[in-house]
C-alpha positions, 0 to 999 in steps of 0.5 A: 940845505947849504950849497956844499950839501947840495953839491954833495947831494947831486954827486951822490945821485949822479953816482947812484943812477948815472955812473954807468954813463960817465967816463971813468975819470969823471966818475972817479973824480966825483967819487973822490969829492964824496970821500973828501967831504964828511957827511953831516946829519942833515945831508945823510937824512936828505939822501936817505929820504930821497933814496926811498922816493926814487925807483929806477926800473925797466920793462925787462927788469928781472929778465936781464941783469941791470946794465950787465955791468960785471960781464961787459964792464971792461968793454964799456969802460974802454968804449966810454973812454974812446967816445969821451976822447974821440979816439978810434977803436979796434974791435972783434965783432961776432962773425967778422973774421978780422978785427975792424976799426970803429969810430964811436958816435954814441952810447945807447941804453935800451931796457938795460942793454948797451948798444954802441953807435958808430961807423967802420973804418973811413966811412961815416955810415952809422951802425948800432952794435949790441955790446954782447956781440963784441968779443974784444975792444981796444983803443988806438991813438988815431982820432975818430971820424965824426958823424955827418952834421945832421946825425941824430943819435936818438932818431937813429937808434929809435929807427934802427932798433926793432922795438922803438920807445916813443919819447915824451918830447920830440926834439925835431918834428917835420910834417909836410902839408898841401897848400889847402891846409896852410891857413888852418895850420898857421892859425892853430900852432902846436905846443913847442919851443920853436915853430917854423912854417915855410911858404907853399911851393910848387904846383900843386903847392906843399909846405913844411911845418918844422917844430922843436921840443914838441910834447909827444901827446895823444892830442898831437897824434890825433891832430895829425891823424885828422889830416889823414894822408894830407899830413906827411910826417917826415921826421921822426920815423916812429911818428911817421909809422903811427900817423902815415901807416898807408905810406909805410911798410910795416915789416921794414918801416921803410916807405912803401910803393905809395910813398915812392910815387909821392916822393918821386913826383915831388923831386920832379916838381922841384926840377921844374922850379929849378933846373939845377936840382938834379936827383938820382935814383937807386933801384936795388934787388937782393941777390938770389932772394928766392933761393934764400927763402926756399932754403931757409924759410920765409921767417928767415927771409923776412929777417933778411929783409929787415936787416937789409932795410936797416942799411938804408937808414938816413936815406929816403928808402922805399921797399918797392916790392918783395925783395926790391928797394929804391933810394931817392937821392935829392940833389945828387949826381950819378957819380955821387950816387954811385959812392952812396950805392957802394957804401950801402952795398958794402954794408949789406955784404958785411951783414952777419946772418945765421939760419936756424942751424947757426950757419952763416948765410951770405947776403948781397945786393945789386944796384942800378943807378939813374940820374934825372933828367940826363938819363931819360930817353930822348922822347921823355926829355922832349916831354920834360922840356916842353913842360918846363914853363907850364904847370905840369899835370900830376900824370905827367910827373908820374910818367916821368918818374916811371921813365927814370925808374925804368932806366935805373931798372936797366942798370940793375939788370946789367949789374945782375948780368955782370955777376951781381953784388955790384952797382952800375950807372945807366948807360944808353947802350945798356938798352 
């Protein structure tokens, strides 16, 4: 096939299968190019033959209209224009009383349904909005904020949506192993484009396997499962749920209490190695959750837990128990942690939840904040200082995490006692 025919063939396939993802000006350009070129017999035959061999389907085909193009075409076109031009949008979203400013981060298509990824106003905290809940959308002249440098659209949407689809290729895999597995892992490298192995650190020692473009095969999952709880998948979230079920809460897909102990002790260990590595802990409790359960039922209560959990994406978040959550913020001082806590609190306050009678149910959360080690009690700090230059036993690290959690709990009680729906940093006089 001649080069001109090859170019025309590519344009045809893109317009047939990818037009719904292209910005309008690009789609129009491709369409014009096709119109300018006369289709010869060889090209026409090749296109007809190829179309017989290609079928693009989805699991929900026949249930939903493919891409719902007619109904949401205008919204989609404006959104793609803003995404391509990096401009802010003004949106009217279901249940929000006033229009809000939205920064587009990306476009997600899941089973022929569209989702807009982006953030509200001057925040970089990502959200995922289904297009069918948008009532109106208009472009502004203001430049859009960009997401955090480590934002991964695929990983974010996969963890945000309730029914994730495992990719055939894992773009970025991070697994933590204990030191005893180092030489085995080093001598059995997995299939991938790039493979990095850190040196064991700490006491007991741990190291990370980091790999890029990893085929997501049954063999890989069996290999990881063979380590049992010694292999902790840090990324991606869908693989962590499959491999580390004992460390993941199955309702919210957050870490559970078992994982909290492990993560917390790791941060204490990091402090032993470098006394500048402070960390902060947020302890959170959904306000009046028992009343929500009693008035609207436990099924709705579970929905509230899931939606609240979605507001913690991007953090080392733990479902601590019942309606309680915790977030570990490595290398974060209390003032910085307060900013993160307020971002989380406001996102939860903005949740639009309705009961079976379609009545809105407000949801808020109270947050207590403590920084390690400065918010430890005097006695606990003495224990910590005595162990700085020695190998701290497992129990000591566990006790110190219990101690800093207790201080965050005291701040949480202050937040609740002061009217709820607020974030409070621990102060010694609170106790």
